[in-house]
N, C-alpha and C positions, 0 to 999 in steps of 0.2 A: 717796474722792469724797463717799458718803453725808450725805445735808443739806445740800451745794452747790448752791446757783442755777447753772445754766450755759448763755444765752443762745449761741446759731453763729447768723449770719447766713448764707442763700447754703447751708440744713441739707437739701435734696432732693437735690444731689447733687451726687459731688468727693471733693473734701475737708471740703465741709465733714458730712454725709454720716462718713466716715468717722471724724470727730473724734465727731459728733457714740458714734453709735454702739458706738466704746471706750470714752467717759463714762458713757453708755447702761451698760456693763459693768459699769463704776463705784457704780455702782448713785447713780449721778449726777438729781437733778432736772434735767428738761431744757425750757428754751424756742427751738425752732423754728422759725426764720423762711425764712415761704418764699415765692414770692411765687404757685403755682401749687395752689389748693385742691388742685384733682388729685391733682400730687402729689406734696405737702403730705400732706397722710394717709395715703396707698401707703407714703411711706418711718417717719410712724412705727407705719403696722399689719409693716410691714420689722426694726426698731425692738425692738419689744417682743418680735415671735415672738422673731427671735435676741437675745438678749439678758437678756428675761425682767422689767424695769424695766416701767412701769407708768406711770412719774412721768415722760413726753412729753407739753411739751402743747405741739401748733400753732398760730401767729398769722401772719395772710399783713401782707406787709406789699412796698411796692413805691421800693427802697431806693436807687431813684434822681430819689425824691420827699419836694421837706419836706415835705409835709403827708400822707404816708403816713408819714415817720416819725414825725411827732409825735405822728397816732395811733396808730401802735407802742405809742411811751413812753409815754407817758400807761394803757398798758390793761397794759403791764408791771409801770407804778407804784402801778396798783392794785389790780391782785393780787400783785405778791410784794413783802413788808418785805423781802425781800433777791436779791440780786445776786453773786453772787461772783468769776460768769469774767466777761467778754465776750468773743465771738471775731469781729473785724469778718476775713469772710472770701467776701460778699456782691461780685463781680466781676464784669466779661471785656473784651475789646477787643471795638470793632470796624474798620472797615477803610471804614465809609463815615461821613462830618463826620454823626451823627446828637444831638440836641437831645431833655432833659425837660420833664415838662411849666413845670415855671416857666423855662426858655426857658435852661435850664447846657449846654455841651458833657455830655453823652454818659457817655465814659467819665469825665470830671471833675465830673460830679455824679454815680453811683456806686460804682465806689472809690475817691474824696477825700471829697469831704462828706457819701458816707451811714456812712462811719464815723465823721468831727468831728462832726456832728449827732448822734447819737446813742448816742458816746460823753458826749460835753457833758449829754445827755438823762436824760442816766443818773451818770451822776459820783456827785451827791452815795448819793444811795441807795448805787453803789457802792463807793462811804468809808464809811459806816454799815456798813456788807457784814465791814467790812475782818476777815481781812486778804482782802486779794483783788484779781484777775489781771485786764488786760486783756494780750489778745492780735489783735495785727492783721499778718492775708494778706500781704507783700508779697513782693515777687520784685528777685530778682539782674537783670532788667530796669530797676533804676530807675539801672541804665548808662546806659537811651540817652536816659535821663531828662532832662525840659532845664527850669530857670524860670524865664520872664519871665511878670514882674508885667502887661507890658504885651499881652498875647494868650493867658496861664493859658486857658481859652478855645480857643485855635488858631483862632480866627475870621478868623487871616492866612493861614495856615498849616494844613494840617493833614497827616497823616503817620497808619497809626495805631496804628500797632505803634512810632511813638513818643510819641502822648498815652497811651500805655499804660502805659509807660515809666516818665513823670509823674509819671503815676500812684502809677504803686509807692511814685516816689520821696518826692513828698507823703507816703507813709505811714507813711516812716520819718522822714521829717521831722515828719510832727506827732504819731509815736511818741516821739519824740527832750525834742521841748517839753512835752507833756501830762509823761512823765518829770519834767521841771523843776520845772514851773505845780505839782502833787501832793511833792516831796520837795526840794525845793533847800533849802528852810530845817527837813527832817527828815521823814524817814520818815514817812508819810499810815498808812503798812499796808497801797495800792496799789501796786499797781506795770506795767509797760507795757513791754512784751516787740512789736516785731516779729521777724520770721519769712518766710525763703525756704524753701517747698517741691521749690523743684530744681522742674526738666520732668516739667511729670505729666497723665498721661491722660488729660482731665477733656472737655467740655462749652463752657471753656472759651474755644475761638475759632466756640463758634451764630450769631452776630452776626458774620458777618465771609460772606464772599462771593471768589471770584475766587484771585488768586496763592497771598494769602491762607493762606485753606481745602484747596485741592490743599499745600501745604508741610506746613501743620497734621497731614493724613491721611499726607504723605509718613513722618511724624515719627513719629505718633503708637506708630509698634507698639514704638520705639525709649524709650522714654517708660516715668518711674514708673508706676505703678496709683497709683493713688487713696490709700490703704491704707498706701502708700511718702511719700507727699506730703503725708498729715496727723500721720506722728509727729512732729513737733516742736513743732503744734501743742496736742497730748496732752502731750510732755510741758509745754512753758510755762502749762499749761490747768489739772495736775494733780499735776508733781514736783513732793513734796521738796524737792527739788535745786537750785533753785532757785527757794526760795524766797527772799520779800528784795531777790532780784533785780531791778533794774531800768533804763527806758532801752538798753538791747542790740538788738541786730541778729544772729537768732542763724541757722543753716545749720547742719544735722545732728544738731540740742543742742549745739551752741557756737554762743559768742558771735562776730562776725563783726565784720570792716569794710567801711561802708558807702564809697559814694560822697562825693569830702571834700564836696562840696556842701552834704550832709544834715547834718554839726557845725556850721556857718552856720546861731549863736543869731541874727541880727538874721537869713536868709530865711527861718526857722523864725515868728518868732515876726508877721514883716510876714505872711507865708500864714496864722497861725491868725489874722488881726488880719484882714483880709481875705475869710475863710470865715468868721468869724461872719456878719459886715458883712451875707455874702452870705445865709445860710444864718436871719440872724436881724427880716431883712423879708419872710425869704415865708413868711408865715401861711396 
């Protein structure tokens, strides 16, 4: 990965951190996007010490905020003439309905709009850097997802797990639609894939309380380590085996079927247009 510029959101812990460490060991140039400066600096120091790679740059952003994502993208575009790999990873689950700075339901804002907007803002640069790759961390929680365009932000009814599953389904719909827009008329040199990391013991449930938190603590000892959960992300970001493969959903480094609605092009197109309007109107 020498000479390849790789951007990872949510890089200070869990899957993001392990992905960053693995790519650093491959000699990639890394942009690590974190929300917390102290945690971000600590992970930079740790990865540098472990990998010996000094080509690490910390950038701060709130991936649930349209303004913050726009500022992040501006900073990246000003500093990096090439972006070869984008790993959309930052996300969380919430046991209560919260809203972002823009007034969007937090799960929708962070887990879906964050992926969508950052990718859109960097897409021309990613195209110019081809061959390049976009990897979005989704989940088999998509099985619980429901796309209701009359209540995309769970204003009428909120369930933390359903909202999370819906956001992960949106990640897959977004990936497939992105691939169609990039490659339908011929290869653009940019691949877009989504993946399921497995059940991973991370701080994923840090924003929950009550029974959800209790259940998470109960099952954590039986889950994959972050390093195991990151294996497919690292594979999609770096392996020559998937060069040119796009518009797929991967589990354990193999293409897999996602839920039926994820293949509905009309749903994906409408979600794209709604997301574009929401993020485009928020300056």
